C-alpha positions, 0 to 999 in steps of 0.5 A: 171219333177225334178230329183232325187238324190242318191248314188248307193248301187252297179253298175247299167247298164247304169247308174253307178258304186257304189258310184256314185251320179246320178240324175234319174227321181223320177218314176225309184227311187221309183219304182225299185232303192229304192225297189231293194236296190240298192241305197239309195237317197242322203241326208246329214246323208245317204251321211255320213252312206255311207262313214263310210261303204263304204269300208265294202260294197265295200269288200262285193262287190268283194267276191260276184264277184269273186264267181260268177267269179268263179260260171261262169267259172265252168258254162260255156258251160251250155246249158239247154234243154226246151221240148215244143210242136210247129208247123210244120214249128218249130214254138211254141205254145206259149214261152219259159219264163226267168222262164223256162230258170230259171228252166233249169239253176236249174236243171243244177246245178246253182241256177238263178232266173229269173230276172238273165236271160236277154232275147232280145225277147220272144223264140217263135221257135224250136232251139239254141239261146244263152241267158244272165244270169246275175250272178252280176251287174259286172260278166254275162255268156252266156246260150245256149237254146236248145228249141226242141218236144223232148230230141231226138231231143234236141240231133240232135240239140245239134250236129248240124243236121238239124230237122223239115222242114230244116231236110225234105228238106235235105232228098230228096238230100240225097235219090236222091243222094244215087240213083245216085250212086245205078244207076251208079252201076249198068250201071257197 
């Protein structure tokens, strides 16, 4: 299958930097790069047009990148709490999607879209998970997603305390040690 030659209008991860001529498969160009306005077809007219607008496009890109970097610094360490129903073992009835995380980020003061949230795999268990949020093609940040059954449980998880079955397994040890201490005091 023939490759399509494009000019990138912004940095595309694993493809190239702004202004580069790249060859990609037609489906990738037609379905992703061209509709998202991340690239234009490489022909004589578009090459000439791009060269005349290159300085302006680079300045706009630099400005957007600086804004994204400032936002990333301001929102560093952002934690999103997602309340979900879960079974005894801590597995969710369903999963946490990028839309849920995006809504949580927006509630936390950082406006994002679900397309900016990068999930390697769906979140299907309770606990803390690190998720990548892309603010600009060159700027990304990590957001901690705290999935819990209730707000109180989320607060415990944020402090690092065990919840669910792990907490129940840990409690008998605490009770056993307290009983042993009381028995030792009684013998004295």
